[in-house]
Backbone as CSV, one residue per row, in Angstrom:
resi,resn,N_x,N_y,N_z,CA_x,CA_y,CA_z,C_x,C_y,C_z
1,MET,100.487,99.844,132.631,100.875,99.100,131.464,100.740,100.000,130.241
2,SER,101.664,99.886,129.350,101.615,100.734,128.161,100.607,100.170,127.163
3,LYS,100.222,101.007,126.226,99.236,100.600,125.230,99.843,99.708,124.161
4,THR,101.149,99.779,124.003,101.803,98.947,123.001,102.362,97.696,123.663
5,THR,102.511,96.665,122.882,103.097,95.450,123.434,104.595,95.637,123.545
6,ASN,105.184,95.030,124.550,106.617,95.153,124.752,107.298,93.927,124.159
7,LYS,108.121,94.150,123.181,108.714,93.051,122.438,109.961,92.502,123.122
8,PHE,110.499,93.224,124.101,111.724,92.798,124.774,111.426,92.335,126.197
9,ALA,112.009,91.211,126.555,111.838,90.676,127.911,112.535,91.597,128.917
10,PRO,112.051,91.630,130.155,112.685,92.470,131.172,114.176,92.156,131.356
11,GLU,114.545,90.900,131.187,115.954,90.518,131.333,116.812,91.158,130.246
12,VAL,116.277,91.210,129.035,117.009,91.814,127.912,117.174,93.306,128.166
13,ARG,116.092,93.952,128.631,116.168,95.389,128.922,117.200,95.675,130.003
14,GLU,117.159,94.887,131.092,118.115,95.098,132.190,119.543,94.896,131.713
15,ARG,119.768,93.878,130.908,121.121,93.599,130.414,121.609,94.711,129.495
16,ALA,120.723,95.207,128.640,121.101,96.289,127.724,121.457,97.553,128.505
17,VAL,120.694,97.855,129.539,120.975,99.039,130.366,122.318,98.868,131.071
18,ARG,122.562,97.669,131.613,123.858,97.405,132.259,125.002,97.557,131.270
19,MET,124.796,97.087,130.042,125.838,97.208,129.025,126.135,98.672,128.721
20,VAL,125.087,99.505,128.682,125.313,100.939,128.435,126.154,101.525,129.561
21,PHE,125.802,101.217,130.804,126.570,101.746,131.937,128.011,101.235,131.922
22,ASP,128.190,99.961,131.568,129.536,99.365,131.568,130.408,99.887,130.426
23,HIS,129.841,100.092,129.247,130.624,100.456,128.062,130.578,101.947,127.741
24,GLU,129.970,102.713,128.608,129.871,104.153,128.376,131.256,104.802,128.270
25,ARG,132.196,104.297,129.039,133.553,104.868,129.041,134.333,104.545,127.762
26,ASP,133.929,103.501,127.072,134.616,103.091,125.848,134.207,103.921,124.632
27,HIS,133.203,104.753,124.777,132.673,105.548,123.663,132.819,107.033,123.984
28,PRO,132.808,107.869,122.958,132.984,109.306,123.203,131.825,109.946,123.978
29,SER,130.628,109.355,123.905,129.485,109.896,124.631,128.544,108.760,125.006
30,ARG,127.609,109.059,125.878,126.636,108.038,126.254,125.790,107.671,125.036
31,TRP,125.436,108.670,124.230,124.600,108.401,123.066,125.293,107.432,122.109
32,ALA,126.586,107.577,121.939,127.336,106.656,121.075,127.261,105.231,121.623
33,ALA,127.356,105.087,122.928,127.235,103.765,123.550,125.831,103.208,123.347
34,VAL,124.835,104.064,123.506,123.439,103.628,123.326,123.212,103.164,121.896
35,VAL,123.709,103.920,120.924,123.534,103.549,119.519,124.205,102.211,119.230
36,SER,125.402,102.048,119.743,126.146,100.813,119.511,125.418,99.592,120.092
37,ILE,124.941,99.715,121.314,124.288,98.578,121.981,122.895,98.341,121.404
38,ALA,122.201,99.411,121.020,120.864,99.247,120.433,120.934,98.436,119.145
39,GLU,121.966,98.664,118.356,122.136,97.883,117.125,122.326,96.409,117.443
40,LYS,123.031,96.121,118.527,123.319,94.731,118.876,122.082,93.985,119.377
41,ILE,121.197,94.680,120.114,120.019,93.978,120.635,118.817,94.090,119.712
42,GLY,118.891,94.971,118.716,117.816,95.062,117.732,116.695,96.012,118.091
43,CYS,117.011,97.086,118.782,115.987,98.096,119.057,116.495,99.454,118.586
44,VAL,115.621,100.434,118.574,116.041,101.768,118.173,116.745,102.440,119.352
45,PRO,117.699,103.304,119.082,118.455,103.938,120.165,117.588,104.746,121.140
46,GLN,116.519,105.357,120.637,115.662,106.142,121.515,115.030,105.272,122.594
47,THR,114.633,104.065,122.238,114.034,103.147,123.203,115.037,102.778,124.283
48,LEU,116.230,102.417,123.881,117.261,102.057,124.852,117.609,103.246,125.734
49,HIS,117.650,104.422,125.155,117.950,105.627,125.939,116.868,105.863,126.998
50,GLU,115.605,105.620,126.646,114.507,105.747,127.621,114.663,104.727,128.743
51,TRP,115.063,103.502,128.403,115.283,102.490,129.434,116.391,102.921,130.388
52,VAL,117.466,103.495,129.835,118.598,103.943,130.657,118.139,105.068,131.583
53,LYS,117.395,106.021,131.054,116.916,107.132,131.889,115.996,106.611,132.993
54,LYS,115.104,105.669,132.673,114.195,105.099,133.669,114.979,104.361,134.754
55,ALA,116.046,103.651,134.363,116.884,102.955,135.343,117.569,103.955,136.267
56,GLU,117.999,105.082,135.729,118.620,106.117,136.566,117.612,106.730,137.527
57,VAL,116.394,106.956,137.081,115.356,107.494,137.971,115.063,106.494,139.080
58,ASN,114.927,105.224,138.721,114.611,104.197,139.724,115.734,104.020,140.736
59,SER,116.983,104.258,140.326,118.108,104.106,141.247,118.387,105.382,142.037
60,GLY,117.751,106.487,141.655,117.943,107.738,142.375,119.035,108.628,141.809
61,LYS,119.645,108.242,140.710,120.707,109.046,140.097,120.158,110.209,139.287
62,ARG,118.897,110.138,138.915,118.265,111.170,138.086,116.947,111.553,138.753
63,ALA,116.584,112.821,138.638,115.321,113.283,139.218,114.153,112.729,138.426
64,GLY,113.090,112.409,139.122,111.888,111.899,138.474,111.121,111.009,139.417
65,VAL,110.001,110.504,138.952,109.147,109.636,139.751,109.512,108.190,139.449
66,PRO,109.934,107.432,140.469,110.271,106.028,140.238,109.059,105.219,139.768
67,THR,109.315,104.145,139.076,108.262,103.302,138.527,107.329,102.800,139.610
68,GLU,107.888,102.400,140.722,107.090,101.855,141.822,106.075,102.882,142.333
69,VAL,106.498,104.127,142.490,105.601,105.189,142.963,104.556,105.513,141.902
70,ALA,104.966,105.577,140.647,104.030,105.873,139.562,102.956,104.793,139.460
71,ASP,103.344,103.530,139.627,102.369,102.441,139.588,101.382,102.552,140.738
72,LYS,101.875,102.908,141.919,101.007,103.050,143.084,99.993,104.172,142.868
73,VAL,100.443,105.301,142.335,99.548,106.421,142.057,98.531,106.024,140.990
74,ARG,98.985,105.329,139.965,98.090,104.903,138.888,97.004,103.978,139.417
75,ARG,97.387,103.043,140.304,96.402,102.128,140.879,95.406,102.854,141.763
76,SER,95.886,103.796,142.581,94.968,104.503,143.473,94.031,105.412,142.700
77,SER,94.494,106.029,141.630,93.600,106.884,140.841,92.580,106.033,140.096
78,ALA,92.958,104.844,139.678,92.001,103.958,139.015,90.921,103.527,139.994
79,ARG,91.303,103.287,141.251,90.321,102.920,142.270,89.359,104.060,142.533
80,SER,89.858,105.291,142.601,88.986,106.418,142.909,88.004,106.686,141.776
81,VAL,88.412,106.438,140.550,87.510,106.635,139.420,86.448,105.552,139.406
82,SER,86.806,104.341,139.820,85.865,103.238,139.743,84.897,103.195,140.920
83,CYS,84.946,104.172,141.844,84.045,104.136,142.994,82.601,104.346,142.583
84,GLY,82.333,104.918,141.423,80.982,104.999,140.912,80.320,106.348,141.080
85,ARG,80.737,107.149,141.989,80.063,108.421,142.241,80.063,109.341,141.021
86,PRO,81.196,109.589,140.389,81.153,110.471,139.222,80.259,109.922,138.120
87,THR,80.256,108.623,137.937,79.429,108.024,136.901,77.960,108.240,137.208
88,ARG,77.559,108.007,138.469,76.161,108.197,138.836,75.752,109.651,138.672
89,PHE,76.631,110.579,139.071,76.304,111.996,138.966,76.049,112.379,137.515
90,TYR,76.964,112.002,136.634,76.801,112.375,135.238,75.631,111.646,134.594
91,ALA,75.384,110.421,134.977,74.241,109.694,134.431,72.949,110.381,134.853
92,ARG,72.870,110.795,136.106,71.681,111.486,136.598,71.520,112.816,135.866
93,ARG,72.618,113.507,135.645,72.587,114.790,134.960,72.093,114.616,133.523
94,ARG,72.549,113.600,132.837,72.089,113.345,131.477,70.593,113.059,131.463
95,HIS,70.106,112.319,132.462,68.691,111.991,132.541,67.874,113.266,132.702
96,ILE,68.331,114.178,133.545,67.616,115.433,133.755,67.590,116.233,132.472
97,LEU,68.718,116.355,131.807,68.758,117.117,130.571,67.892,116.480,129.490
98,ARG,67.898,115.175,129.413,67.087,114.479,128.434,65.606,114.720,128.703
99,ARG,65.219,114.651,129.971,63.829,114.828,130.327,63.364,116.241,129.983
100,ARG,64.170,117.236,130.223,63.793,118.611,129.908,63.617,118.799,128.411
101,SER,64.497,118.193,127.638,64.395,118.386,126.197,63.184,117.670,125.628
102,SER,62.743,116.602,126.263,61.596,115.875,125.734,60.288,116.577,126.062
103,THR,60.263,117.493,127.026,59.026,118.198,127.381,58.871,119.497,126.619
104,ALA,59.827,119.852,125.804,59.748,121.099,125.055,58.642,121.005,124.015
105,ARG,57.945,122.102,123.841,56.869,122.125,122.852,57.449,122.348,121.466
106,SER,56.724,121.975,120.454,57.220,122.119,119.091,57.298,123.576,118.677
107,GLY,56.493,124.461,119.273,56.516,125.866,118.932,57.701,126.606,119.522
108,ASP,58.501,125.939,120.368,59.648,126.582,121.003,60.884,126.574,120.123
109,ASP,60.750,126.191,118.872,61.887,126.121,117.967,62.256,127.489,117.387
110,ARG,61.423,128.516,117.641,61.662,129.828,117.049,62.946,130.447,117.595
111,VAL,63.591,131.191,116.762,64.777,131.947,117.172,64.336,133.344,117.501
112,TYR,64.611,133.811,118.712,64.224,135.156,119.134,65.326,136.132,118.818
113,ARG,64.974,137.287,118.283,65.974,138.297,117.947,65.784,139.525,118.758
């Protein structure tokens, strides 16, 4: 999930992407079609262009990682981080470092040259 809220419903995004694919031939370039349709749905052209590129990746027309695979990887990496081992290791390490610093004598503050 992205950090920003998504203001457009999935149906609106899908329809806008379909419109770009359908009306691409009516414009001199894909970007011109994207600009035209973005004005109609009320988003910036860069956003619509990203949706179009993501749709091409998901359909296999463009190289990249499909959304479904990226979500699966994201979920599995979140599970591996939440297993607790790295947290326990670093917590134990902090405890050791803290304990060593608390046993230092006050005369050990000198700088040796």
